[in-house]
C-alpha positions as CSV (number, residue, x, y, z in Angstrom):
1,M,-26.7,0.2,24.0
2,P,-24.8,0.1,28.1
3,I,-21.3,-0.1,26.9
4,L,-21.7,3.5,25.1
5,A,-22.3,5.5,28.6
6,L,-18.6,4.2,29.6
7,L,-17.1,6.6,26.9
8,F,-18.8,9.5,28.7
9,F,-16.9,8.3,31.9
10,V,-13.5,8.1,30.1
11,A,-13.7,11.3,27.9
12,P,-11.7,14.4,29.3
13,Q,-14.2,16.8,31.9
14,T,-14.0,20.3,31.8
15,Q,-14.5,22.7,34.1
16,D,-17.2,24.8,31.5
17,A,-19.9,22.8,30.4
18,P,-19.3,22.9,26.1
19,E,-21.8,24.3,24.2
20,L,-23.3,21.4,21.8
21,A,-22.5,21.7,18.3
22,L,-25.4,19.3,16.5
23,H,-25.9,19.2,13.1
24,L,-29.2,17.5,11.6
25,Q,-29.8,16.0,7.7
26,G,-31.8,13.0,6.5
27,D,-32.7,12.4,2.9
28,F,-36.3,11.2,1.2
29,R,-36.2,7.9,-1.7
30,W,-38.9,7.1,-4.1
31,R,-38.1,4.1,-6.1
32,M,-40.3,2.7,-8.8
33,E,-39.3,-0.3,-11.1
34,W,-40.6,-2.5,-13.8
35,R,-39.7,-6.0,-13.9
36,D,-40.3,-9.1,-16.5
37,L,-38.0,-11.5,-15.4
38,S,-38.0,-15.2,-16.5
39,G,-41.9,-14.1,-18.1
40,K,-43.0,-13.2,-14.5
41,R,-44.1,-9.1,-14.4
42,S,-44.4,-6.8,-11.5
43,H,-43.7,-3.1,-11.2
44,P,-42.8,-2.7,-7.2
45,A,-42.4,1.0,-5.9
46,S,-40.7,1.1,-2.6
47,W,-40.4,4.5,0.0
48,R,-37.3,5.2,2.2
49,S,-37.0,8.2,4.7
50,R,-33.4,8.6,7.0
51,L,-33.1,11.2,9.4
52,S,-29.5,11.8,11.1
53,A,-28.1,14.1,13.9
54,R,-24.7,14.6,14.7
55,G,-23.5,16.5,18.2
56,T,-20.3,16.9,20.2
57,P,-21.6,17.1,24.1
58,M,-18.0,17.4,25.0
59,P,-14.8,18.5,23.2
60,S,-13.3,15.1,22.8
61,L,-16.5,13.2,22.5
62,Q,-18.4,13.2,19.0
63,V,-22.0,11.1,19.2
64,A,-24.0,10.0,16.2
65,A,-27.9,8.6,15.1
66,E,-29.1,7.9,12.2
67,W,-33.0,6.5,12.3
68,L,-34.8,4.9,9.0
69,T,-38.1,4.6,7.8
70,S,-38.7,2.1,5.1
71,I,-42.3,0.7,2.8
72,P,-40.8,-2.2,0.7
73,T,-43.7,-2.0,-1.8
74,A,-47.2,-0.6,-2.1
75,G,-49.6,-1.5,0.9
76,V,-47.2,-3.0,2.9
77,P,-46.9,-1.9,6.5
78,A,-43.6,0.9,6.8
79,K,-40.4,-0.6,9.2
80,G,-38.3,1.7,11.3
81,S,-35.2,1.3,12.5
82,M,-31.9,2.6,14.6
83,S,-29.6,2.3,10.8
84,Q,-27.2,3.9,13.3
85,A,-26.0,5.0,17.0
86,W,-22.4,5.7,17.8
87,A,-19.9,7.6,20.1
88,E,-16.4,8.9,19.2
89,L,-13.9,9.1,21.5
90,E,-10.7,11.1,20.0
91,G,-7.5,10.5,21.3
92,F,-8.3,6.7,22.6
93,A,-4.8,5.7,24.2
94,S,-2.6,7.4,21.4
95,S,-2.7,10.9,20.0
96,G,-4.3,10.8,16.6
97,A,-6.4,7.3,17.2
98,R,-10.2,7.3,18.2
99,L,-12.0,4.6,19.3
100,R,-16.0,3.8,18.0
101,V,-18.5,2.1,20.2
102,G,-22.2,1.5,18.9
103,R,-23.8,1.0,15.5
104,F,-22.1,2.2,12.5
105,P,-21.0,0.9,8.6
106,L,-17.9,-0.5,7.4
107,K,-15.8,-0.5,4.2
108,A,-13.1,-2.7,2.9
109,G,-11.8,-1.7,-0.4
110,E,-14.2,-0.8,-3.3
111,G,-17.1,-2.6,-1.3
112,R,-16.8,-6.0,-3.0
113,L,-16.2,-8.2,0.3
114,L,-17.2,-5.4,2.6
115,G,-19.2,-2.5,2.4
116,R,-22.8,-0.5,3.1
117,D,-24.9,-1.0,0.4
118,D,-27.0,1.9,0.2
119,W,-29.2,0.4,-2.7
120,S,-30.7,-1.6,-0.5
121,L,-33.9,-0.1,1.8
122,F,-32.3,-1.0,4.6
123,P,-28.4,-0.1,4.4
124,R,-25.9,-2.9,6.6
125,A,-24.9,-1.4,9.9
126,F,-22.2,-3.0,12.1
127,D,-23.0,-3.7,16.3
128,G,-19.2,-3.4,18.4
129,W,-16.4,-1.7,19.0
130,A,-13.9,0.1,16.0
131,W,-10.3,1.8,17.1
132,S,-9.5,3.6,14.1
133,G,-6.1,6.4,13.7
134,G,-3.1,7.5,11.5
135,S,-1.0,10.0,10.3
136,S,0.8,11.1,7.2
137,G,-1.4,8.6,4.5
138,K,-1.3,5.8,6.6
139,D,-4.8,4.5,8.0
140,W,-5.4,1.7,10.1
141,T,-8.7,0.4,12.0
142,L,-9.1,-2.9,14.6
143,F,-13.1,-3.5,14.4
144,S,-14.7,-6.7,16.6
145,T,-18.7,-6.1,15.5
146,S,-21.9,-8.8,14.7
147,V,-24.2,-7.7,11.6
148,A,-26.9,-5.1,12.9
149,P,-31.0,-7.2,12.6
150,F,-32.4,-4.7,9.8
151,P,-35.7,-5.9,7.8
152,G,-34.1,-8.3,5.1
153,R,-31.1,-8.8,6.1
154,S,-29.5,-11.8,8.6
155,S,-29.8,-12.0,12.1
156,G,-26.4,-10.3,15.0
157,E,-25.5,-14.3,15.1
158,D,-22.5,-13.0,12.3
159,I,-19.8,-12.0,13.2
160,L,-17.6,-9.4,11.4
161,E,-13.6,-9.3,12.9
162,G,-10.7,-7.9,11.6
163,A,-8.3,-5.3,10.7
164,L,-8.2,-2.6,7.8
165,G,-5.3,-0.9,6.7
166,R,-4.7,1.9,3.7
167,W,-1.3,3.7,2.6
168,E,-1.7,6.8,0.6
169,D,1.0,7.8,-2.0
170,V,2.9,4.2,-1.4
171,A,4.7,4.8,-4.6
172,P,4.1,7.9,-6.7
173,H,0.6,8.3,-7.7
174,T,-0.4,4.7,-6.0
175,S,-2.2,4.3,-2.9
176,L,-2.4,0.7,-1.5
177,E,-5.5,-0.8,0.7
178,G,-5.5,-3.8,2.9
179,W,-8.2,-6.0,4.9
180,L,-7.7,-9.0,7.2
181,L,-11.4,-10.3,7.6
182,R,-13.2,-13.4,10.4
183,S,-17.1,-13.6,9.8
184,G,-19.7,-16.7,10.0
185,N,-20.7,-17.7,13.7
186,E,-19.5,-18.8,17.1
187,E,-20.2,-22.7,16.0
188,D,-19.3,-24.2,12.9
189,V,-18.7,-21.3,10.7
190,R,-15.5,-19.5,11.2
191,I,-14.2,-17.8,7.8
192,M,-10.9,-15.6,7.7
193,T,-10.0,-13.4,4.5
194,A,-7.0,-11.5,3.2
195,G,-6.8,-9.3,0.9
196,L,-5.2,-6.0,-1.2
197,G,-6.3,-3.7,-3.5
198,L,-4.0,-1.1,-5.2
199,K,-5.0,1.9,-7.3
200,N,-2.5,3.6,-9.8
201,E,-2.4,6.3,-12.0
202,L,0.0,5.2,-14.9
203,S,-1.5,8.5,-16.1
204,S,-3.5,11.1,-16.7
205,T,-6.2,9.7,-18.6
206,L,-5.1,6.0,-17.7
207,K,-5.7,4.8,-14.3
208,A,-5.4,1.0,-13.3
209,F,-7.4,-0.6,-10.4
210,L,-6.1,-3.9,-8.8
211,E,-7.4,-6.4,-5.8
212,S,-7.0,-10.1,-4.5
213,N,-8.6,-11.9,-1.7
214,A,-7.0,-15.1,-0.6
215,Q,-9.8,-17.1,2.4
216,G,-9.2,-20.2,4.9
217,G,-11.2,-21.1,7.7
218,E,-13.8,-23.9,7.6
219,D,-17.7,-23.8,7.2
220,Q,-19.4,-27.2,8.5
221,G,-16.7,-29.1,8.8
222,V,-15.5,-28.0,5.4
223,S,-11.6,-26.3,5.1
224,L,-12.0,-23.8,3.2
225,K,-9.2,-22.4,0.0
226,G,-11.4,-20.4,-1.4
227,S,-9.3,-16.9,-3.9
228,A,-11.3,-14.1,-5.9
229,A,-9.1,-11.5,-7.9
230,M,-10.2,-8.2,-10.0
231,G,-8.2,-5.9,-12.5
232,R,-9.9,-3.2,-14.0
233,M,-8.4,-0.6,-16.9
234,E,-9.7,2.6,-16.7
235,W,-9.1,5.5,-20.1
236,Q,-9.8,9.1,-20.3
237,L,-10.2,9.3,-23.9
238,A,-11.4,12.5,-24.4
239,P,-12.6,15.1,-21.4
240,G,-15.4,14.0,-19.8
241,H,-15.5,10.7,-21.7
242,T,-13.8,7.0,-19.6
243,L,-13.6,3.4,-21.3
244,H,-13.1,0.7,-18.6
245,L,-12.5,-3.3,-19.2
246,E,-12.5,-5.5,-16.3
247,H,-12.4,-9.0,-15.2
248,A,-13.5,-10.2,-12.1
249,F,-13.5,-13.6,-10.7
250,S,-14.1,-15.7,-7.6
251,S,-13.2,-19.6,-7.2
252,G,-16.2,-22.3,-6.9
253,D,-15.7,-26.3,-6.3
254,A,-18.0,-28.5,-7.8
255,S,-16.7,-31.2,-5.6
256,G,-17.7,-29.7,-2.4
257,S,-13.8,-29.3,-0.6
258,G,-14.1,-26.0,0.6
259,G,-12.7,-24.6,-3.0
260,R,-15.8,-22.3,-3.2
261,F,-15.1,-18.5,-2.4
262,R,-17.4,-17.9,0.4
263,I,-19.5,-14.0,-0.3
264,I,-18.8,-11.8,3.1
265,Q,-21.0,-8.5,3.3
266,P,-20.9,-6.5,-0.2
267,D,-22.4,-3.5,-1.9
268,S,-24.9,-5.1,-4.2
269,H,-26.0,-3.2,-7.6
270,V,-22.2,-2.3,-8.4
271,H,-19.8,-5.1,-9.1
272,H,-21.8,-8.1,-11.4
273,G,-24.5,-5.9,-12.6
274,F,-27.4,-3.9,-12.1
275,M,-29.6,-7.1,-11.4
276,D,-27.6,-8.6,-8.6
277,R,-28.2,-12.2,-10.1
278,F,-25.1,-13.6,-9.3
279,G,-22.7,-12.9,-6.4
280,A,-18.7,-13.1,-6.2
281,S,-18.7,-16.9,-5.9
282,N,-18.1,-19.4,-8.8
283,I,-17.9,-16.7,-11.2
284,K,-15.9,-15.2,-14.2
285,D,-17.4,-11.7,-15.0
286,T,-15.7,-9.8,-17.9
287,S,-17.5,-6.5,-18.8
288,I,-16.5,-3.5,-20.7
289,G,-18.5,-0.2,-20.1
290,W,-18.3,3.5,-22.2
291,T,-19.4,6.4,-19.0
292,G,-19.8,9.9,-19.7
293,F,-21.0,13.6,-18.4
294,S,-23.6,15.8,-20.2
295,G,-23.0,19.8,-19.3
296,R,-21.1,19.2,-16.3
297,V,-24.8,17.7,-14.1
298,W,-25.4,14.3,-16.0
299,T,-23.4,11.7,-15.9
300,W,-24.3,8.8,-18.1
301,G,-22.8,5.3,-18.8
302,F,-23.4,1.4,-20.1
303,A,-21.8,-1.6,-19.6
304,H,-21.8,-4.9,-21.3
305,H,-20.9,-8.2,-18.6
306,R,-19.9,-11.7,-20.2
307,F,-20.4,-14.1,-16.8
308,R,-19.4,-17.4,-16.8
309,A,-18.8,-19.9,-14.1
310,H,-15.5,-20.7,-12.5
311,D,-16.0,-24.2,-11.9
312,S,-18.4,-25.2,-14.8
313,G,-19.2,-28.5,-12.7
314,Q,-21.1,-26.2,-10.3
315,G,-24.1,-24.2,-10.9
316,A,-24.3,-19.6,-10.4
317,V,-24.5,-18.6,-6.7
318,S,-26.9,-15.6,-5.9
319,P,-26.0,-13.0,-3.5
320,S,-27.6,-14.5,-0.9
321,G,-24.8,-17.8,-1.5
322,G,-27.8,-20.0,-2.8
323,I,-26.9,-22.3,-5.9
324,S,-28.6,-23.3,-9.2
325,P,-28.3,-26.6,-10.6
326,A,-24.9,-26.7,-13.0
327,G,-24.9,-26.5,-16.4
328,N,-22.2,-26.0,-19.0
329,G,-21.2,-22.6,-17.0
330,D,-22.3,-20.6,-19.7
331,F,-24.1,-18.2,-16.9
332,G,-25.3,-15.3,-20.0
333,R,-24.6,-11.7,-20.7
334,E,-26.0,-8.7,-19.1
335,W,-26.4,-4.8,-20.8
336,D,-27.0,-2.3,-17.7
337,F,-27.3,1.0,-18.8
338,H,-27.7,4.4,-16.6
339,L,-28.6,8.3,-16.4
340,R,-28.0,9.8,-12.9
341,G,-28.1,13.8,-12.7
342,S,-29.6,16.4,-9.8
343,L,-32.6,18.8,-9.8
344,D,-33.7,22.2,-8.4
345,H,-33.6,22.1,-5.2
346,G,-31.5,18.8,-4.2
347,V,-33.5,16.4,-5.8
348,A,-31.4,13.8,-7.3
349,V,-32.3,11.5,-10.5
350,D,-31.6,8.1,-10.9
351,L,-32.4,6.1,-14.0
352,G,-31.3,2.9,-15.7
353,A,-32.0,0.0,-17.7
354,A,-30.8,-4.0,-17.7
355,W,-31.4,-6.7,-19.6
356,L,-30.3,-10.3,-18.6
357,E,-29.4,-13.0,-21.5
358,T,-29.1,-16.5,-19.6
359,G,-26.5,-19.0,-21.0
360,S,-26.8,-22.6,-21.6
361,G,-25.1,-23.0,-18.0
362,L,-28.6,-21.8,-16.1
363,P,-30.9,-24.8,-17.1
364,G,-34.7,-24.2,-16.5
365,E,-33.9,-20.1,-16.1
366,D,-34.8,-16.9,-18.5
367,G,-33.5,-13.6,-18.6
368,G,-35.4,-10.6,-18.2
369,L,-35.8,-6.8,-18.3
370,W,-35.8,-4.1,-15.4
371,F,-36.4,-0.8,-15.8
372,F,-35.9,1.5,-12.5
373,T,-36.1,5.1,-11.4
374,Q,-35.3,7.1,-8.3
375,F,-35.6,10.6,-7.1
376,S,-34.2,11.0,-4.3
377,L,-34.1,15.2,-2.0
378,S,-31.6,15.8,0.6
379,F,-32.1,18.5,3.3
């Protein structure tokens, strides 16, 4: 990217050439799945390798690059892409501020709106610039980017601009995050999403998480007025064992007048069940789960999700934005299980299973079973 070269000219110059500190790391990931969804069985296996490098050619300048190669399933040719490539200048415009230019990840809150989505074969990244800084527990970021065009993702025509902020200890044992995001394209889709996230340690064994979003703008001539929110409680019932209860909703609108919340760029495989059947739009998701530790090396967890429509006159919305035929608003239930840990020599293991029982609000659609086994080796 030509703009990257500008940072080398504006970076402070030194008389003596500094030593280049270069750090290399990477990982390999292999995943095997067994799916029996809607009566169709499949056994996909995928492979992903990632190599990253980071260096400091000048005292105030840091550069990084990451190359990713993946094979989505057996017999399909490998695909590669530069998943990150950026330069960051310290002290840009003010002390404690920094400017990053190139291709890089972004995240807002817990990734419900905006996240890297590392579960996928090609994690999400953005092309553009980000100016950030902070002090005394207060951090801010201003950015202007477009969505990087990776295999299986939308093209760079989608834009993402906005501001992120975080204030640690805004009150005792409480942190606050905020974001203002502009997404869509340069033509007929302009979506503004504003939100706040609050985390509070009510006691040594009880934590609360709250998130609220309001959405406006225009989508192909339709004026938008969607909303989304989440509340979560976590109780540590015994050392290493935690019970959680969560309710999340995103607005729907069967009338088509713009009340349906539009999905931005969230993390997958996290918030609405492992199956990723439902996106954060026209949904009410009530979940309860239990996580625990075994020998301080292995973690395990169970979760149960109850899915319903926010507007029963509208069907379920997939993570990609597709809308199914409307039923009676009962989307169904999902049970999830995972076991994660590590073996010798830096090998991480992630085992999981999910069972989706569809409700009468998904006419003509069956649920199913899904098992996955994943091994990762970092170096």
